[in-house]
N, C-alpha and C positions, 0 to 999 in steps of 0.2 A: 567504362560510365557508371556513375553511381548511381545507386538503386534509391529511389523514394520511399518515402514512409507510407504506410498504408491508412489512411483515415477512418476512423470509425466515428460515428456520432450514436450517445447515448442516452436517454431520459432515465435519469437515476432518481428513484421516488425514496427518501430515506426517511424512515421512521424509527428514531433511535429514543428507545423508553427507557434507555439508562441515565441519557442526557436531556432528557426531553426538549428534543431536538425536530423537528419534521419541516421537512422541505422537498421540492424537487430542484432539481440540479440537470440542466442542459450542458450535455460535455462532449468536446471533441477530444478524441483520443488517437494521437500520433503513433501507430505502431512502428517502431524503428525496424529496417529492414533486418538486423540481427537479433531481435527481442522474437521469443515466441507467443503465442496466443495465451498459453497459460499465464506467462509474466504479466501481460497486456491484463488480464483478467485480476490478478494479484494486486495489480493497481489499483482497479476498479472496487475490488474488496476494501482496501485500505484507505481508499478515498470515503466510501461510505462509513467505517468505523470512526473516521475523524471527521466527518464532514463539518466544515462551517463555511461562512461565506468569503473568506479570505483563503481559503485552501485551493490549491491550483497544481494542476500536472508542471513539471519542467520539460525543459528539451532532453530529460532524462538520459538515455545512452550513449547520445551522441557530445556530451559535454561533461568534462572532468570536474568542474567546479558547482554542480548543482546535484540535488538528490533527486530522486523519483518526484515527490510530493515535496511542495512546503505551502507554507502560511506567514506570510508579512503581516507587521503591525501596521497604523496608519504612517506611523514614523520610519517606515520600511525596515525595523528590525525583524531579524528572522525570529518567529514565535516555535514555527515547528518544522522539524527537519526530520523528513521520512524515507528510509532507506529499505529497498528490498533486496531478497538474496543473502551473501554472506560478505560484506564490506570487510575489507583490511583493518589492521589496527590505526594506520594514519588516516583512511575514512571515517574511522568512528571516530578520532579525536577531533578531526575537523567540523562534524556534525554537531558534536557536544561543546565545541568552543565557539561556535556560530550561533547556534541556536538555543532558545530559552529552554526547548523541550526537544528529545530526539527521539525516534523509536525508529526500530530496524522489526522488520518482518520477513523471516523465512520461511522457504516452503520446498524444501527439497527433501525431504525424507531423511535416509541414512546421511546425506553428503550435510544436512543441515545441523544434525545430533552432531556429528564430529566436527564442524565447525565450531559450534558450540563449546564443546569439550577444550577446546584449544582457546577459545576466543573469551570464555568466563569470568576469567581474574581481570582481564584488559577491561571488559565492560564493566565489571563492579568497581572499577575507580572512578565513573562518572554517576553522579546523582541525578541526573537530569535523563538519563537514557533507559528506555525502555525495550526490551526486546521481547516478543511472541514469535511463536512458530505453529505455522498452519499445517496441518495434515495433509500430506502428501496426495492420499486418496480423493480427498475432500477437492484439493485445487484441480485434479485433474478432470473433475467431473465440471467446472465451469466452462471449460470448452465447448460443452453443448449448449449452453446460452449467447456464444456468440454469432452474431448477426451485424452485416454493416450498418445498419440501421437498428440499435436496440431498446427497447421499453423493460428496465428493470426495476423490480422493487426490493428494498432494503430494508429488512426489520431486525434491529438489534435489541435484544433483552439479555440481561444477565451476562452480558460477555459475549454471546453468541450471537453471530449473525446469520440471517437467513437470506439468498440474495437468489432471484429468481426472475423470471419472466411469467408471461401467461399460462407455460404450460408444465414447468419446473421449477422446482424450488433446492438450492444446496444447503445443508445447513454446514455453517464454520465455526469452529471453537478456535480462535487461535489461543495455544497453552502460552501462558505466562512464565517467561523465564528469569525477566529482570523486569525489577520497575514497580 
């Protein structure tokens, strides 16, 4: 019998002073059975950093032909393709060829550093690709924000994201590796 996704609801209030973007999003997040809570929270952080009316979560881990998040134009062209973790060269090439802009967020500490050492030459070939690394210790703290029904505030200034609820706020400053 197949396991079903766990559904989370989040009200995400985004105040992005870097882009002058202020909006509240009512999100439904399906956590795939093989997805960790940590990874799901990285998806929310990536959403906050790139928040837009047309940005949406995809089917994620259950499909090979979609990223974790993406944004489409009104003419259904892929404007933004967001990957999490450490995609392989084929996946990076696909993202950069299909989308106007592609972003990768890594978050696995030493494993992410090793991945970057191996992939940076590949990544540098794509002018429409940005790569960021989240601090693994800060990402681990995000699990404290998880609830089946969440009210989260995301404040972004000078490239730093403060993601929190009424009790806790976690500072995430993604290190820009490329882009």
